[in-house]
Residue, then its C-alpha position, 0 to 999 in steps of 0.5 A: m488534470p481533468h483528463i486524468a480525473n476522467m480516466a480514473d473514473t472511467l478507464h476500468k470500465n473498458v480495460d482490465p481493472l488491474v491494467a487500468a489501476g496501473i495506468v491511472s497511478f503512474a499517469f498521476v505521478y508523471a503529471h506531478p501536480f503537487m509539491d509533495g504527496n504525489g507518490r502517496l496519492s498515486r498509490f491511493l488512486f491504484h486502490r481506488t480504481l480497483a475498488q471502483s471496478g467492483q473486483m475487490e468485493t465479495p458477497t461475504a466479506g464486502k469491500m476488500l483492500l489489497p495491500v499493493s501499496v505495501a509491496m510497492k514501498r518495499h520495491e522502490s528501486e523497481y518502482l523508480r525504474a518503471l517511472q524512468s522507462f518513460s521519464t528518461p527518454a521524455r526528458n531527453l526530448w527537451d532542452v532546458r535553459w536556466i534564465n534566473q532563479e524562478q524562470f526556465d526556458f523549455k524547448l521540445n526537440g521533436s514531436g509530442t508523440p511519446y506523450r500522446y501515445w504513452d507506452a505504459t508497458d513497464a508501469v503496468r508490468f510493475s503494477l501487476q507484479m506488485t499486485k501478485e506479491a501483495l496477494r501471495e505475501d502481504l495479504q497472506a501474512e495479514v490473514n496469518t496474523l489475524v488467525r494467530y491473534d484470534a487463537i491467542y485471544r481465545k487461549v487467554d480469555a478462557v482463563y483470565d477476565v480481562r477487559n476486551s480492549d486491554l487484552s486486544l491491545l496487549i496481544r497486538s503489541c505482543l505480535q508486533n514485538s516478536g512474542k514479547v509484552s514489553k516492560n513499558r506495556r506491563k507497566q502501563f497496564s499494571a493497575t488493570v491487568p494481573e501480572p500472569v496475563f502478560d506471561a500467558i499472552e507470551q506463552a500463547w504466542t509461543e504455542t501458536n508459533 
């Protein structure tokens, strides 16, 4: 693990940051140091490596986060195939014999060359594909949602005097619910938000669709 930690801190300085992020992320998964959460941590390391490189910073917006992990979760079968490109042939190098409930005997048949010179091509290719998809689809979708949110907010706020936090929550709820303010939300805010506001939010959603 110390070697992976060192790689996570330094690889992006000598290798393209996207390539480095893919290598670090998959290397951590293969090491599998914890009983649970290795996949989530590997995706975090992908984002961390990109962030460390400085490639996700702009003069105007500052540090940004590309939702690569969202794309990865959407393509779990391809992710599994990328993992198996190394794990399957590596597993075939071993003879594993069960001794008892907690003990196994492991014998390596061959050299450790696949471990010393890991071919990370499939891992990096998958990472680059997910980065491209996150940029073209997920990030664009987030931008579109924010633009639409702002448009709805301006329309409703120009007519009704509603507390900012309440209006914000109701608009987000409407966006997540395909243009509808649910009955539960209407009931929840019935004491603080006039009834016409709920309909105005839905109408604004339709107009910005």
